[in-house]
C-alpha positions, 0 to 999 in steps of 0.5 A: 320489483316482485313482478320483475323477478317473477317474469324471469324465465329459466333460460335467463338463469342458464347464461350466468353459470355458463359464463362463470364456468368459461371465465374460470377456464379463461383465467386458468388456461388463458385460451384465446377461444375462451376469450372470443366466446366470453365476448359473445356471452357478455353481449348475450348476458347484457341482453338477458339481464338488463331486463331484470331488476337492478341487483341482477343487472350489476352482475355483468359489470362485476364479472367484467371487473374480474376479467380486467383484473386478470388481464392486468395481472397477466400483463404485469407478469409479462412485463416481469418476464421481459425485464428479466430477459433484458437483464440477462441480455445485458449481463451477456453483453457485458461479459462479451465486452470484457472478453473483446477488451481483453483480446484487444489488449493482448493483441496490442501487447503482442504487437508492441513486443514484436515491434520492439524486437524488430528494432535495431540496436541503434534505434533502441539506443536513440530511444533510451537517450531521448527518454533520458534527456526528457527526464533530465529536462523535466527534473531541471524544469521542476528545480527551476520552478522551486528556485523561482518559488523560493526567490519570490518567498519573503524572509521573516526573522526569528524574532518576528516569529517569536513576537507574533506568537507572544502577541497572539497565538491564533493569528500566528498559527494562521500566518505560519502553521502548516506553511512554508516560509524562509526565516533568518537569524543567528544560531543560538543552539544546536541540539537534538530532541528526545527522538534524536531529531536535530534542531537549531534555535535562533536568537529572538525569543521573548527570553533565552529559554523561549528561543524559536526551534527549527527541526531538521530531518535525521537524513539532513543532519549533515547540514548541521555538522559544520554549523556553529553558534553565532552563525547567520543562517537562512532556513526554509521551514514549515511551521508547526505552531507553538509549545507554551508560546515557543514557536516550533517548525520542522522539515527545515533545510539550510539555504 
């Protein structure tokens, strides 16, 4: 070990400081000429220092590690720059896309207005008649669908609803609450609640104080004007559950 250190000539100590100086210059300026010169000096440094003792022989590898770290850092910075450029390009592209969409939409509106202005009165009248006919047909189809659904819907008696809630409220709610159904019965009373909403009660409750109640919308109050106690009716209602075992329904209408 001592003999190896003693055999080092002064020339071998000149290379390392020069290499470090050029390395610092490379890190600071990233000049390509420095990089080429560093490659030559790495070779010379390996040549001179491999004959030294092992601590000095590790020096080139440490310096190479620093160079690699600098290169990786610069590469990451370059990737950040590229990502930023791509993002700005995308933003510009989106703005251009919206611009062209607006232009195309405006052109279509103008074309539609010009085309409509060029139509004769007869053409406009024919188109309006066709549109009205389509609306009438669509309304008739919806009405026919509702009528078919009503015809297929079974009718339950008021006494059956009252018995279901008296026997098992949970099971009755699953059957009626929140669902539309047709109910038949005899009118026991015609009245309004504290909010002025009209309703009727149908016979069939557990007792005369617990008759099932079927409420109507205020706008449908005209349906009840001619109704009398004892009348036989069929209603279309939506179940609301019960209040103290009294079945309650609303949104009713006379069928």
